[in-house]
N, CA and C atoms of all chains as a GROMACS GRO file, in nm:
protein
  615
    1MET      N    1   3.217  10.804  -7.870
    1MET     CA    2   3.080  10.755  -7.850
    1MET      C    3   3.036  10.781  -7.706
    2LYS      N    4   2.914  10.832  -7.694
    2LYS     CA    5   2.860  10.854  -7.558
    2LYS      C    6   2.848  10.720  -7.486
    3ASN      N    7   2.880  10.719  -7.359
    3ASN     CA    8   2.866  10.594  -7.284
    3ASN      C    9   2.841  10.622  -7.136
    4HIS      N   10   2.805  10.517  -7.067
    4HIS     CA   11   2.774  10.528  -6.924
    4HIS      C   12   2.870  10.446  -6.841
    5VAL      N   13   2.990  10.426  -6.892
    5VAL     CA   14   3.088  10.344  -6.821
    5VAL      C   15   3.124  10.407  -6.687
    6ARG      N   16   3.147  10.538  -6.688
    6ARG     CA   17   3.183  10.607  -6.564
    6ARG      C   18   3.073  10.591  -6.458
    7ALA      N   19   2.948  10.613  -6.501
    7ALA     CA   20   2.836  10.603  -6.407
    7ALA      C   21   2.824  10.461  -6.352
    8ARG      N   22   2.836  10.362  -6.441
    8ARG     CA   23   2.826  10.222  -6.398
    8ARG      C   24   2.939  10.187  -6.302
    9ARG      N   25   3.057  10.236  -6.333
    9ARG     CA   26   3.173  10.207  -6.248
    9ARG      C   27   3.156  10.271  -6.110
   10ASP      N   28   3.106  10.395  -6.110
   10ASP     CA   29   3.081  10.462  -5.982
   10ASP      C   30   2.976  10.387  -5.900
   11ASP      N   31   2.877  10.333  -5.971
   11ASP     CA   32   2.769  10.261  -5.902
   11ASP      C   33   2.822  10.142  -5.822
   12VAL      N   34   2.922  10.073  -5.881
   12VAL     CA   35   2.975   9.955  -5.812
   12VAL      C   36   3.099   9.988  -5.728
   13GLY      N   37   3.137  10.116  -5.728
   13GLY     CA   38   3.246  10.160  -5.641
   13GLY      C   39   3.383  10.109  -5.679
   14LEU      N   40   3.409  10.102  -5.808
   14LEU     CA   41   3.540  10.056  -5.854
   14LEU      C   42   3.623  10.172  -5.908
   15SER      N   43   3.754  10.158  -5.899
   15SER     CA   44   3.842  10.257  -5.960
   15SER      C   45   3.862  10.220  -6.108
   16GLN      N   46   3.917  10.312  -6.184
   16GLN     CA   47   3.948  10.282  -6.324
   16GLN      C   48   4.045  10.165  -6.333
   17ALA      N   49   4.141  10.163  -6.240
   17ALA     CA   50   4.241  10.055  -6.240
   17ALA      C   51   4.175   9.920  -6.215
   18ASP      N   52   4.077   9.917  -6.122
   18ASP     CA   53   4.007   9.792  -6.093
   18ASP      C   54   3.933   9.741  -6.216
   19LEU      N   55   3.863   9.833  -6.282
   19LEU     CA   56   3.787   9.794  -6.401
   19LEU      C   57   3.881   9.749  -6.513
   20ALA      N   58   3.994   9.821  -6.525
   20ALA     CA   59   4.093   9.784  -6.627
   20ALA      C   60   4.144   9.642  -6.603
   21GLU      N   61   4.175   9.613  -6.477
   21GLU     CA   62   4.221   9.478  -6.441
   21GLU      C   63   4.115   9.374  -6.477
   22ALA      N   64   3.990   9.410  -6.452
   22ALA     CA   65   3.882   9.315  -6.472
   22ALA      C   66   3.861   9.278  -6.619
   23VAL      N   67   3.879   9.374  -6.707
   23VAL     CA   68   3.852   9.347  -6.849
   23VAL      C   69   3.980   9.332  -6.932
   24GLY      N   70   4.096   9.341  -6.865
   24GLY     CA   71   4.221   9.311  -6.932
   24GLY      C   72   4.276   9.418  -7.024
   25VAL      N   73   4.253   9.544  -6.988
   25VAL     CA   74   4.315   9.655  -7.062
   25VAL      C   75   4.384   9.747  -6.963
   26THR      N   76   4.453   9.848  -7.014
   26THR     CA   77   4.522   9.939  -6.923
   26THR      C   78   4.423  10.041  -6.864
   27ARG      N   79   4.463  10.102  -6.753
   27ARG     CA   80   4.377  10.203  -6.690
   27ARG      C   81   4.356  10.320  -6.785
   28GLN      N   82   4.459  10.352  -6.863
   28GLN     CA   83   4.448  10.463  -6.958
   28GLN      C   84   4.340  10.438  -7.062
   29THR      N   85   4.321  10.311  -7.099
   29THR     CA   86   4.216  10.278  -7.196
   29THR      C   87   4.078  10.301  -7.136
   30ILE      N   88   4.059  10.261  -7.012
   30ILE     CA   89   3.930  10.287  -6.945
   30ILE      C   90   3.906  10.437  -6.936
   31ASN      N   91   4.010  10.511  -6.900
   31ASN     CA   92   3.999  10.657  -6.892
   31ASN      C   93   3.960  10.717  -7.027
   32ALA      N   94   4.023  10.668  -7.134
   32ALA     CA   95   3.994  10.721  -7.268
   32ALA      C   96   3.850  10.689  -7.310
   33ILE      N   97   3.801  10.571  -7.272
   33ILE     CA   98   3.662  10.535  -7.305
   33ILE      C   99   3.566  10.627  -7.230
   34GLU      N  100   3.593  10.645  -7.101
   34GLU     CA  101   3.504  10.730  -7.020
   34GLU      C  102   3.502  10.875  -7.070
   35ARG      N  103   3.616  10.920  -7.118
   35ARG     CA  104   3.623  11.059  -7.169
   35ARG      C  105   3.580  11.068  -7.316
   36GLU      N  106   3.534  10.955  -7.370
   36GLU     CA  107   3.484  10.948  -7.508
   36GLU      C  108   3.591  10.984  -7.611
   37ARG      N  109   3.713  10.950  -7.576
   37ARG     CA  110   3.823  10.974  -7.669
   37ARG      C  111   3.864  10.845  -7.740
   38TYR      N  112   3.806  10.734  -7.698
   38TYR     CA  113   3.836  10.607  -7.764
   38TYR      C  114   3.710  10.519  -7.762
   39ASP      N  115   3.673  10.468  -7.879
   39ASP     CA  116   3.561  10.375  -7.889
   39ASP      C  117   3.615  10.232  -7.882
   40PRO      N  118   3.569  10.154  -7.785
   40PRO     CA  119   3.625  10.019  -7.769
   40PRO      C  120   3.583   9.927  -7.882
   41SER      N  121   3.659   9.820  -7.897
   41SER     CA  122   3.622   9.716  -7.995
   41SER      C  123   3.494   9.646  -7.947
   42ILE      N  124   3.434   9.571  -8.038
   42ILE     CA  125   3.315   9.494  -8.002
   42ILE      C  126   3.348   9.399  -7.887
   43GLU      N  127   3.466   9.338  -7.896
   43GLU     CA  128   3.506   9.241  -7.793
   43GLU      C  129   3.513   9.307  -7.655
   44LEU      N  130   3.577   9.425  -7.650
   44LEU     CA  131   3.589   9.493  -7.521
   44LEU      C  132   3.453   9.544  -7.473
   45ALA      N  133   3.370   9.589  -7.567
   45ALA     CA  134   3.235   9.635  -7.531
   45ALA      C  135   3.156   9.520  -7.468
   46PHE      N  136   3.170   9.401  -7.526
   46PHE     CA  137   3.102   9.284  -7.470
   46PHE      C  138   3.156   9.253  -7.330
   47LYS      N  139   3.288   9.263  -7.314
   47LYS     CA  140   3.348   9.236  -7.182
   47LYS      C  141   3.296   9.333  -7.078
   48LEU      N  142   3.288   9.461  -7.117
   48LEU     CA  143   3.239   9.562  -7.023
   48LEU      C  144   3.093   9.537  -6.987
   49ALA      N  145   3.014   9.505  -7.091
   49ALA     CA  146   2.872   9.478  -7.067
   49ALA      C  147   2.855   9.356  -6.976
   50ALA      N  148   2.935   9.252  -7.001
   50ALA     CA  149   2.927   9.132  -6.918
   50ALA      C  150   2.968   9.163  -6.775
   51PHE      N  151   3.069   9.246  -6.762
   51PHE     CA  152   3.117   9.281  -6.628
   51PHE      C  153   3.009   9.354  -6.549
   52PHE      N  154   2.942   9.448  -6.614
   52PHE     CA  155   2.838   9.525  -6.545
   52PHE      C  156   2.702   9.456  -6.551
   53ASP      N  157   2.701   9.336  -6.611
   53ASP     CA  158   2.579   9.257  -6.621
   53ASP      C  159   2.465   9.337  -6.686
   54CYS      N  160   2.497   9.394  -6.801
   54CYS     CA  161   2.395   9.469  -6.875
   54CYS      C  162   2.417   9.447  -7.024
   55ARG      N  163   2.331   9.505  -7.107
   55ARG     CA  164   2.348   9.494  -7.251
   55ARG      C  165   2.442   9.603  -7.300
   56ILE      N  166   2.501   9.581  -7.416
   56ILE     CA  167   2.592   9.683  -7.472
   56ILE      C  168   2.517   9.814  -7.494
   57GLU      N  169   2.391   9.804  -7.537
   57GLU     CA  170   2.312   9.926  -7.562
   57GLU      C  171   2.289  10.006  -7.435
   58ASP      N  172   2.293   9.937  -7.320
   58ASP     CA  173   2.276  10.009  -7.193
   58ASP      C  174   2.402  10.085  -7.155
   59LEU      N  175   2.512  10.044  -7.214
   59LEU     CA  176   2.642  10.102  -7.177
   59LEU      C  177   2.688  10.207  -7.278
   60PHE      N  178   2.659  10.181  -7.405
   60PHE     CA  179   2.704  10.272  -7.512
   60PHE      C  180   2.584  10.323  -7.591
   61ASP      N  181   2.591  10.450  -7.628
   61ASP     CA  182   2.478  10.513  -7.695
   61ASP      C  183   2.527  10.595  -7.815
   62PRO      N  184   2.543  10.531  -7.931
   62PRO     CA  185   2.595  10.603  -8.048
   62PRO      C  186   2.502  10.714  -8.097
   63GLU      N  187   2.371  10.700  -8.072
   63GLU     CA  188   2.276  10.802  -8.120
   63GLU      C  189   2.296  10.934  -8.049
   64LEU      N  190   2.330  10.929  -7.922
   64LEU     CA  191   2.356  11.052  -7.848
   64LEU      C  192   2.475  11.126  -7.906
   65ASP      N  193   2.574  11.049  -7.950
   65ASP     CA  194   2.694  11.107  -8.009
   65ASP      C  195   2.661  11.182  -8.138
   66ALA      N  196   2.568  11.125  -8.218
   66ALA     CA  197   2.531  11.186  -8.346
   66ALA      C  198   2.457  11.319  -8.326
   67SER      N  199   2.378  11.326  -8.218
   67SER     CA  200   2.304  11.449  -8.193
   67SER      C  201   2.396  11.552  -8.130
   68MET      N  202   3.127   8.913  -6.037
   68MET     CA  203   3.212   9.027  -6.074
   68MET      C  204   3.353   9.011  -6.017
   69THR      N  205   3.358   8.967  -5.888
   69THR     CA  206   3.489   8.951  -5.825
   69THR      C  207   3.572   8.844  -5.896
   70GLN      N  208   3.501   8.737  -5.939
   70GLN     CA  209   3.572   8.629  -6.007
   70GLN      C  210   3.635   8.680  -6.136
   71THR      N  211   3.557   8.760  -6.212
   71THR     CA  212   3.608   8.819  -6.336
   71THR      C  213   3.729   8.907  -6.307
   72LEU      N  214   3.718   8.983  -6.199
   72LEU     CA  215   3.825   9.074  -6.161
   72LEU      C  216   3.955   8.998  -6.138
   73ARG      N  217   3.943   8.884  -6.069
   73ARG     CA  218   4.065   8.806  -6.040
   73ARG      C  219   4.123   8.742  -6.165
   74SER      N  220   4.036   8.680  -6.246
   74SER     CA  221   4.087   8.605  -6.360
   74SER      C  222   4.154   8.695  -6.463
   75ASN      N  223   4.094   8.812  -6.491
   75ASN     CA  224   4.154   8.902  -6.589
   75ASN      C  225   4.267   8.984  -6.530
   76GLY      N  226   4.265   9.003  -6.398
   76GLY     CA  227   4.370   9.080  -6.333
   76GLY      C  228   4.506   9.018  -6.355
   77GLY      N  229   4.511   8.883  -6.348
   77GLY     CA  230   4.635   8.813  -6.371
   77GLY      C  231   4.686   8.834  -6.512
   78GLN      N  232   4.592   8.838  -6.606
   78GLN     CA  233   4.628   8.858  -6.747
   78GLN      C  234   4.694   8.995  -6.768
   79LEU      N  235   4.639   9.099  -6.703
   79LEU     CA  236   4.692   9.234  -6.722
   79LEU      C  237   4.830   9.249  -6.658
   80SER      N  238   4.847   9.194  -6.538
   80SER     CA  239   4.977   9.205  -6.473
   80SER      C  240   5.082   9.125  -6.551
   81ARG      N  241   5.038   9.015  -6.611
   81ARG     CA  242   5.129   8.935  -6.695
   81ARG      C  243   5.170   9.017  -6.818
   82MET      N  244   5.074   9.088  -6.876
   82MET     CA  245   5.104   9.173  -6.992
   82MET      C  246   5.208   9.277  -6.956
   83ARG      N  247   5.188   9.341  -6.840
   83ARG     CA  248   5.284   9.444  -6.796
   83ARG      C  249   5.422   9.384  -6.776
   84ARG      N  250   5.425   9.267  -6.712
   84ARG     CA  251   5.555   9.203  -6.682
   84ARG      C  252   5.627   9.167  -6.812
   85TYR      N  253   5.557   9.110  -6.907
   85TYR     CA  254   5.618   9.070  -7.034
   85TYR      C  255   5.659   9.193  -7.116
   86ARG      N  256   5.578   9.299  -7.106
   86ARG     CA  257   5.613   9.421  -7.180
   86ARG      C  258   5.743   9.481  -7.125
   87ARG      N  259   5.754   9.485  -6.991
   87ARG     CA  260   5.879   9.535  -6.929
   87ARG      C  261   5.996   9.448  -6.972
   88LEU      N  262   5.973   9.318  -6.975
   88LEU     CA  263   6.078   9.224  -7.013
   88LEU      C  264   6.121   9.248  -7.158
   89ALA      N  265   6.023   9.266  -7.248
   89ALA     CA  266   6.052   9.283  -7.391
   89ALA      C  267   6.128   9.413  -7.415
   90ILE      N  268   6.078   9.522  -7.356
   90ILE     CA  269   6.144   9.652  -7.375
   90ILE      C  270   6.281   9.650  -7.307
   91GLY      N  271   6.288   9.584  -7.190
   91GLY     CA  272   6.415   9.572  -7.119
   91GLY      C  273   6.519   9.497  -7.201
   92ALA      N  274   6.476   9.395  -7.275
   92ALA     CA  275   6.568   9.317  -7.357
   92ALA      C  276   6.630   9.405  -7.467
   93VAL      N  277   6.546   9.489  -7.529
   93VAL     CA  278   6.597   9.578  -7.634
   93VAL      C  279   6.693   9.681  -7.575
   94LEU      N  280   6.654   9.740  -7.462
   94LEU     CA  281   6.740   9.840  -7.399
   94LEU      C  282   6.872   9.778  -7.353
   95ALA      N  283   6.865   9.657  -7.299
   95ALA     CA  284   6.987   9.588  -7.255
   95ALA      C  285   7.077   9.558  -7.376
   96GLY      N  286   7.013   9.521  -7.488
   96GLY     CA  287   7.091   9.495  -7.610
   96GLY      C  288   7.163   9.619  -7.659
   97VAL      N  289   7.093   9.732  -7.658
   97VAL     CA  290   7.153   9.858  -7.704
   97VAL      C  291   7.264   9.902  -7.607
   98ALA      N  292   7.235   9.893  -7.476
   98ALA     CA  293   7.334   9.933  -7.375
   98ALA      C  294   7.458   9.843  -7.383
   99GLY      N  295   7.433   9.712  -7.397
   99GLY     CA  296   7.544   9.618  -7.408
   99GLY      C  297   7.627   9.645  -7.533
  100ASN      N  298   7.558   9.679  -7.642
  100ASN     CA  299   7.628   9.710  -7.767
  100ASN      C  300   7.721   9.830  -7.748
  101LEU      N  301   7.668   9.936  -7.688
  101LEU     CA  302   7.748  10.057  -7.668
  101LEU      C  303   7.868  10.028  -7.578
  102ALA      N  304   7.843   9.952  -7.471
  102ALA     CA  305   7.951   9.921  -7.376
  102ALA      C  306   8.060   9.838  -7.442
  103LEU      N  307   8.021   9.735  -7.516
  103LEU     CA  308   8.119   9.645  -7.579
  103LEU      C  309   8.195   9.714  -7.692
  104ARG      N  310   8.126   9.806  -7.763
  104ARG     CA  311   8.198   9.883  -7.867
  104ARG      C  312   8.301   9.974  -7.804
  105THR      N  313   8.266  10.032  -7.690
  105THR     CA  314   8.361  10.117  -7.618
  105THR      C  315   8.483  10.037  -7.573
  106LEU      N  316   8.456   9.911  -7.532
  106LEU     CA  317   8.566   9.824  -7.485
  106LEU      C  318   8.637   9.753  -7.600
  107ASP      N  319   8.598   9.791  -7.724
  107ASP     CA  320   8.663   9.736  -7.844
  107ASP      C  321   8.637   9.586  -7.865
  108PHE      N  322   8.510   9.548  -7.848
  108PHE     CA  323   8.467   9.412  -7.883
  108PHE      C  324   8.355   9.424  -7.987
  109PRO      N  325   8.390   9.458  -8.111
  109PRO     CA  326   8.287   9.491  -8.211
  109PRO      C  327   8.193   9.375  -8.245
  110VAL      N  328   8.248   9.254  -8.256
  110VAL     CA  329   8.162   9.141  -8.293
  110VAL      C  330   8.067   9.105  -8.179
  111ALA      N  331   8.123   9.099  -8.058
  111ALA     CA  332   8.039   9.067  -7.942
  111ALA      C  333   7.931   9.174  -7.924
  112ALA      N  334   7.967   9.300  -7.954
  112ALA     CA  335   7.872   9.410  -7.940
  112ALA      C  336   7.750   9.388  -8.029
  113GLU      N  337   7.778   9.348  -8.154
  113GLU     CA  338   7.666   9.327  -8.248
  113GLU      C  339   7.585   9.203  -8.212
  114VAL      N  340   7.652   9.101  -8.158
  114VAL     CA  341   7.580   8.980  -8.114
  114VAL      C  342   7.482   9.016  -8.002
  115VAL      N  343   7.530   9.095  -7.906
  115VAL     CA  344   7.444   9.137  -7.794
  115VAL      C  345   7.329   9.222  -7.845
  116TYR      N  346   7.360   9.313  -7.940
  116TYR     CA  347   7.258   9.402  -7.999
  116TYR      C  348   7.147   9.321  -8.067
  117ILE      N  349   7.189   9.229  -8.153
  117ILE     CA  350   7.090   9.147  -8.223
  117ILE      C  351   7.017   9.056  -8.125
  118GLY      N  352   7.091   9.006  -8.024
  118GLY     CA  353   7.028   8.922  -7.922
  118GLY      C  354   6.916   8.992  -7.849
  119GLY      N  355   6.934   9.121  -7.822
  119GLY     CA  356   6.830   9.199  -7.755
  119GLY      C  357   6.702   9.203  -7.837
  120PHE      N  358   6.718   9.226  -7.969
  120PHE     CA  359   6.600   9.231  -8.056
  120PHE      C  360   6.537   9.093  -8.074
  121LEU      N  361   6.622   8.990  -8.082
  121LEU     CA  362   6.567   8.854  -8.094
  121LEU      C  363   6.488   8.817  -7.969
  122ALA      N  364   6.539   8.862  -7.853
  122ALA     CA  365   6.466   8.836  -7.727
  122ALA      C  366   6.330   8.906  -7.730
  123PHE      N  367   6.329   9.029  -7.783
  123PHE     CA  368   6.202   9.103  -7.796
  123PHE      C  369   6.105   9.025  -7.885
  124LEU      N  370   6.157   8.980  -8.000
  124LEU     CA  371   6.071   8.906  -8.094
  124LEU      C  372   6.020   8.776  -8.032
  125ALA      N  373   6.108   8.710  -7.955
  125ALA     CA  374   6.068   8.584  -7.891
  125ALA      C  375   5.954   8.608  -7.793
  126ILE      N  376   5.964   8.719  -7.717
  126ILE     CA  377   5.858   8.749  -7.619
  126ILE      C  378   5.731   8.791  -7.692
  127TRP      N  379   5.747   8.872  -7.796
  127TRP     CA  380   5.633   8.927  -7.870
  127TRP      C  381   5.558   8.818  -7.948
  128LEU      N  382   5.634   8.736  -8.021
  128LEU     CA  383   5.572   8.639  -8.110
  128LEU      C  384   5.567   8.498  -8.052
  129GLY      N  385   5.655   8.470  -7.958
  129GLY     CA  386   5.667   8.333  -7.907
  129GLY      C  387   5.582   8.304  -7.784
  130THR      N  388   5.511   8.405  -7.734
  130THR     CA  389   5.425   8.381  -7.619
  130THR      C  390   5.281   8.418  -7.655
  131ASP      N  391   5.189   8.375  -7.573
  131ASP     CA  392   5.048   8.406  -7.601
  131ASP      C  393   5.005   8.536  -7.534
  132VAL      N  394   5.102   8.610  -7.481
  132VAL     CA  395   5.069   8.734  -7.410
  132VAL      C  396   5.057   8.850  -7.508
  133THR      N  397   4.948   8.927  -7.498
  133THR     CA  398   4.933   9.048  -7.578
  133THR      C  399   5.007   9.160  -7.506
  134LEU      N  400   5.112   9.213  -7.572
  134LEU     CA  401   5.197   9.311  -7.504
  134LEU      C  402   5.130   9.448  -7.492
  135PHE      N  403   5.045   9.480  -7.589
  135PHE     CA  404   4.981   9.611  -7.590
  135PHE      C  405   4.832   9.593  -7.606
  136ASP      N  406   4.753   9.670  -7.532
  136ASP     CA  407   4.609   9.651  -7.540
  136ASP      C  408   4.554   9.717  -7.667
  137GLU      N  409   4.423   9.701  -7.689
  137GLU     CA  410   4.365   9.740  -7.818
  137GLU      C  411   4.377   9.890  -7.847
  138ARG      N  412   4.366   9.973  -7.742
  138ARG     CA  413   4.378  10.118  -7.766
  138ARG      C  414   4.522  10.154  -7.806
  139GLU      N  415   4.619  10.090  -7.740
  139GLU     CA  416   4.759  10.115  -7.775
  139GLU      C  417   4.787  10.070  -7.919
  140GLN      N  418   4.726   9.960  -7.959
  140GLN     CA  419   4.744   9.914  -8.098
  140GLN      C  420   4.677  10.010  -8.196
  141ALA      N  421   4.560  10.065  -8.157
  141ALA     CA  422   4.492  10.162  -8.243
  141ALA      C  423   4.576  10.289  -8.258
  142ILE      N  424   4.637  10.332  -8.147
  142ILE     CA  425   4.723  10.451  -8.153
  142ILE      C  426   4.842  10.424  -8.245
  143GLU      N  427   4.899  10.304  -8.233
  143GLU     CA  428   5.014  10.268  -8.317
  143GLU      C  429   4.975  10.271  -8.465
  144GLN      N  430   4.855  10.220  -8.497
  144GLN     CA  431   4.809  10.221  -8.636
  144GLN      C  432   4.789  10.363  -8.688
  145ARG      N  433   4.731  10.449  -8.604
  145ARG     CA  434   4.710  10.589  -8.646
  145ARG      C  435   4.843  10.660  -8.664
  146ALA      N  436   4.938  10.633  -8.572
  146ALA     CA  437   5.070  10.695  -8.584
  146ALA      C  438   5.141  10.647  -8.710
  147SER      N  439   5.126  10.518  -8.742
  147SER     CA  440   5.189  10.464  -8.863
  147SER      C  441   5.129  10.529  -8.987
  148ALA      N  442   4.996  10.543  -8.989
  148ALA     CA  443   4.930  10.605  -9.105
  148ALA      C  444   4.972  10.750  -9.119
  149ALA      N  445   4.982  10.822  -9.007
  149ALA     CA  446   5.023  10.963  -9.012
  149ALA      C  447   5.166  10.975  -9.062
  150THR      N  448   5.253  10.884  -9.015
  150THR     CA  449   5.393  10.886  -9.058
  150THR      C  450   5.404  10.861  -9.207
  151LEU      N  451   5.324  10.767  -9.256
  151LEU     CA  452   5.325  10.735  -9.398
  151LEU      C  453   5.277  10.855  -9.481
  152SER      N  454   5.176  10.924  -9.431
  152SER     CA  455   5.125  11.043  -9.502
  152SER      C  456   5.231  11.152  -9.508
  153ILE      N  457   5.297  11.175  -9.396
  153ILE     CA  458   5.403  11.276  -9.391
  153ILE      C  459   5.515  11.239  -9.488
  154THR      N  460   5.550  11.110  -9.490
  154THR     CA  461   5.655  11.062  -9.580
  154THR      C  462   5.615  11.082  -9.726
  155ALA      N  463   5.486  11.059  -9.755
  155ALA     CA  464   5.438  11.078  -9.892
  155ALA      C  465   5.455  11.223  -9.936
  156VAL      N  466   5.422  11.316  -9.848
  156VAL     CA  467   5.437  11.458  -9.880
  156VAL      C  468   5.584  11.492  -9.905
  157ILE      N  469   5.671  11.437  -9.820
  157ILE     CA  470   5.815  11.461  -9.836
  157ILE      C  471   5.864  11.407  -9.970
  158VAL      N  472   5.818  11.286 -10.006
  158VAL     CA  473   5.863  11.225 -10.132
  158VAL      C  474   5.815  11.307 -10.252
  159VAL      N  475   5.686  11.342 -10.252
  159VAL     CA  476   5.628  11.414 -10.367
  159VAL      C  477   5.698  11.550 -10.386
  160PHE      N  478   5.700  11.630 -10.280
  160PHE     CA  479   5.758  11.764 -10.294
  160PHE      C  480   5.911  11.761 -10.294
  161GLY      N  481   5.969  11.665 -10.220
  161GLY     CA  482   6.115  11.653 -10.217
  161GLY      C  483   6.170  11.614 -10.353
  162ALA      N  484   6.105  11.519 -10.420
  162ALA     CA  485   6.152  11.474 -10.552
  162ALA      C  486   6.140  11.588 -10.654
  163ALA      N  487   6.025  11.659 -10.650
  163ALA     CA  488   6.006  11.770 -10.744
  163ALA      C  489   6.111  11.879 -10.722
  164THR      N  490   6.134  11.910 -10.596
  164THR     CA  491   6.233  12.013 -10.562
  164THR      C  492   6.373  11.970 -10.607
  165ALA      N  493   6.405  11.844 -10.583
  165ALA     CA  494   6.537  11.793 -10.622
  165ALA      C  495   6.556  11.801 -10.773
  166ARG      N  496   6.449  11.775 -10.850
  166ARG     CA  497   6.460  11.782 -10.996
  166ARG      C  498   6.473  11.926 -11.046
  167LEU      N  499   6.416  12.020 -10.970
  167LEU     CA  500   6.420  12.161 -11.013
  167LEU      C  501   6.551  12.231 -10.977
  168PHE      N  502   6.626  12.172 -10.887
  168PHE     CA  503   6.750  12.237 -10.844
  168PHE      C  504   6.846  12.268 -10.960
  169PRO      N  505   6.878  12.166 -11.044
  169PRO     CA  506   6.976  12.195 -11.151
  169PRO      C  507   6.933  12.305 -11.249
  170PRO      N  508   6.810  12.299 -11.306
  170PRO     CA  509   6.775  12.403 -11.404
  170PRO      C  510   6.754  12.542 -11.343
  171LEU      N  511   6.703  12.547 -11.220
  171LEU     CA  512   6.672  12.678 -11.162
  171LEU      C  513   6.787  12.739 -11.084
  172LEU      N  514   6.862  12.656 -11.013
  172LEU     CA  515   6.968  12.709 -10.927
  172LEU      C  516   7.108  12.676 -10.976
  173GLY      N  517   7.114  12.591 -11.078
  173GLY     CA  518   7.245  12.556 -11.132
  173GLY      C  519   7.327  12.468 -11.039
  174THR      N  520   7.261  12.404 -10.946
  174THR     CA  521   7.332  12.316 -10.852
  174THR      C  522   7.247  12.191 -10.827
  175THR      N  523   7.308  12.091 -10.772
  175THR     CA  524   7.233  11.967 -10.744
  175THR      C  525   7.220  11.950 -10.593
  176VAL      N  526   7.118  11.875 -10.557
  176VAL     CA  527   7.103  11.846 -10.414
  176VAL      C  528   7.204  11.740 -10.374
  177PRO      N  529   7.242  11.735 -10.248
  177PRO     CA  530   7.341  11.636 -10.204
  177PRO      C  531   7.295  11.492 -10.234
  178THR      N  532   7.391  11.407 -10.260
  178THR     CA  533   7.360  11.267 -10.291
  178THR      C  534   7.281  11.201 -10.179
  179ALA      N  535   7.312  11.238 -10.056
  179ALA     CA  536   7.242  11.178  -9.942
  179ALA      C  537   7.092  11.202  -9.949
  180VAL      N  538   7.052  11.320 -10.002
  180VAL     CA  539   6.909  11.352 -10.014
  180VAL      C  540   6.844  11.257 -10.115
  181HIS      N  541   6.915  11.235 -10.227
  181HIS     CA  542   6.864  11.141 -10.328
  181HIS      C  543   6.845  11.003 -10.266
  182TYR      N  544   6.945  10.958 -10.192
  182TYR     CA  545   6.936  10.825 -10.129
  182TYR      C  546   6.818  10.819 -10.032
  183ALA      N  547   6.800  10.927  -9.958
  183ALA     CA  548   6.688  10.930  -9.861
  183ALA      C  549   6.554  10.920  -9.934
  184LEU      N  550   6.542  10.993 -10.047
  184LEU     CA  551   6.418  10.987 -10.125
  184LEU      C  552   6.395  10.847 -10.182
  185TYR      N  553   6.504  10.785 -10.230
  185TYR     CA  554   6.490  10.649 -10.281
  185TYR      C  555   6.448  10.553 -10.169
  186ALA      N  556   6.502  10.575 -10.050
  186ALA     CA  557   6.467  10.489  -9.936
  186ALA      C  558   6.318  10.503  -9.904
  187PHE      N  559   6.268  10.626  -9.911
  187PHE     CA  560   6.125  10.649  -9.887
  187PHE      C  561   6.041  10.577  -9.994
  188ILE      N  562   6.088  10.586 -10.120
  188ILE     CA  563   6.013  10.521 -10.229
  188ILE      C  564   6.011  10.369 -10.208
  189VAL      N  565   6.124  10.313 -10.165
  189VAL     CA  566   6.130  10.169 -10.136
  189VAL      C  567   6.030  10.135 -10.026
  190GLN      N  568   6.018  10.226  -9.929
  190GLN     CA  569   5.924  10.203  -9.820
  190GLN      C  570   5.780  10.195  -9.875
  191PHE      N  571   5.748  10.282  -9.972
  191PHE     CA  572   5.613  10.278 -10.030
  191PHE      C  573   5.591  10.152 -10.113
  192VAL      N  574   5.695  10.108 -10.182
  192VAL     CA  575   5.684   9.982 -10.257
  192VAL      C  576   5.657   9.867 -10.160
  193LEU      N  577   5.729   9.868 -10.049
  193LEU     CA  578   5.708   9.765  -9.946
  193LEU      C  579   5.565   9.774  -9.892
  194PHE      N  580   5.520   9.897  -9.868
  194PHE     CA  581   5.383   9.917  -9.819
  194PHE      C  582   5.281   9.860  -9.918
  195ALA      N  583   5.302   9.888 -10.046
  195ALA     CA  584   5.209   9.838 -10.148
  195ALA      C  585   5.206   9.686 -10.147
  196GLY      N  586   5.324   9.625 -10.131
  196GLY     CA  587   5.331   9.480 -10.127
  196GLY      C  588   5.255   9.423 -10.007
  197VAL      N  589   5.279   9.482  -9.890
  197VAL     CA  590   5.212   9.434  -9.769
  197VAL      C  591   5.062   9.459  -9.777
  198TYR      N  592   5.025   9.576  -9.829
  198TYR     CA  593   4.882   9.608  -9.845
  198TYR      C  594   4.815   9.506  -9.937
  199GLY      N  595   4.880   9.480 -10.049
  199GLY     CA  596   4.824   9.385 -10.144
  199GLY      C  597   4.809   9.246 -10.084
  200TRP      N  598   4.909   9.206 -10.006
  200TRP     CA  599   4.903   9.074  -9.944
  200TRP      C  600   4.786   9.067  -9.844
  201LEU      N  601   4.772   9.172  -9.763
  201LEU     CA  602   4.662   9.173  -9.665
  201LEU      C  603   4.526   9.183  -9.733
  202ARG      N  604   4.522   9.259  -9.846
  202ARG     CA  605   4.395   9.282  -9.914
  202ARG      C  606   4.347   9.159  -9.990
  203TYR      N  607   4.440   9.089 -10.054
  203TYR     CA  608   4.399   8.981 -10.146
  203TYR      C  609   4.431   8.840 -10.096
  204ARG      N  610   4.484   8.829  -9.975
  204ARG     CA  611   4.515   8.694  -9.926
  204ARG      C  612   4.384   8.616  -9.911
  205PRO      N  613   4.390   8.485  -9.935
  205PRO     CA  614   4.268   8.404  -9.928
  205PRO      C  615   4.213   8.394  -9.785
   0.00000   0.00000   0.00000
């Protein structure tokens, strides 16, 4: 699924490891999400959205993936 | 944001620590088993071996720590499904081949192959039971 996790993370100047620590997953999971090789669960998507203080729709864009 | 970073950071480092502990317990059990068998203590060897796995189960099931994150669990599920599919192909074609050996080649396949195929079939029966339980449990 297309997402803006990398862009959001860069905006706040965090490493993948920092973000992983913040949402309670491994750094490899954050890397896989950013490379669109893994779609997170609803729970993790909510955690990421809460962390970046935005809506899930602002972070993930399934329509872009379909096109 | 910083507060979230701190509170969840502890959770992740705890997961790593418990995972190392769990895997270490299994490895220690296997290493201890090999060492004690070499020293001719067969009963103690098996006690240590089983103890290693029990320690793993205690850490895995007896604590509130999630040892593997959601992506690792998803990978494990995909690997399990792929393994089951491969096993199904082996059972279907292996059984047919084993049955054709006597009439076509005038020989039988080794008994060990038959046992292996039966073991695979038992695995599928077990799978059906677990699937049914998960599917129809209240």
